[in-house]
C-alpha positions as CSV (number, residue, x, y, z in Angstrom):
1,M,42.3,7.6,-64.3
2,Q,45.2,6.9,-66.7
3,K,46.4,3.5,-67.6
4,L,50.2,3.2,-67.3
5,S,52.3,1.1,-69.6
6,E,54.6,-1.6,-68.3
7,T,57.7,0.6,-68.6
8,E,56.0,3.5,-66.8
9,M,55.0,1.2,-63.9
10,K,58.6,-0.1,-63.5
11,N,59.9,3.5,-63.3
12,I,57.6,4.5,-60.3
13,E,59.7,5.4,-57.3
14,G,58.6,5.7,-53.7
15,G,58.1,3.8,-50.5
16,A,60.3,3.5,-47.4
17,S,64.1,3.7,-47.7
18,P,66.2,0.8,-46.6
19,F,67.9,3.0,-44.0
20,I,64.6,3.8,-42.3
21,I,63.5,0.1,-42.2
22,V,66.9,-1.0,-40.7
23,S,66.7,1.8,-38.1
24,V,63.1,0.8,-37.0
25,V,64.0,-2.9,-36.8
26,T,67.2,-2.1,-34.8
27,G,65.2,0.1,-32.5
28,L,62.6,-2.5,-31.9
29,I,65.2,-5.2,-31.2
30,T,67.0,-2.9,-28.7
31,F,63.7,-2.0,-27.0
32,I,62.6,-5.7,-26.6
33,T,66.1,-6.6,-25.4
34,G,65.9,-3.9,-22.7
35,I,62.5,-5.1,-21.6
36,L,63.7,-8.7,-21.3
37,N,66.9,-7.7,-19.5
38,G,64.9,-5.6,-17.0
39,Y,62.4,-8.5,-16.4
40,S,65.1,-11.1,-16.0
41,N,67.6,-9.0,-14.0
42,P,65.6,-6.4,-12.0
43,K,67.5,-3.8,-9.9
44,K,66.2,-1.3,-7.4
45,C,66.5,2.4,-8.0
46,N,69.2,4.2,-6.1
47,N,67.4,6.9,-4.2
């Protein structure tokens, strides 16, 4: 295993992009909002 210098450690790139994080959080908020809306305002299916 190699030891990295401080400048080499600062130059390491990787991880999740901010766009993916925002998309996941937005999706979760939308999903939870839909569940709460369906629970508080239930409607019958139109068959």
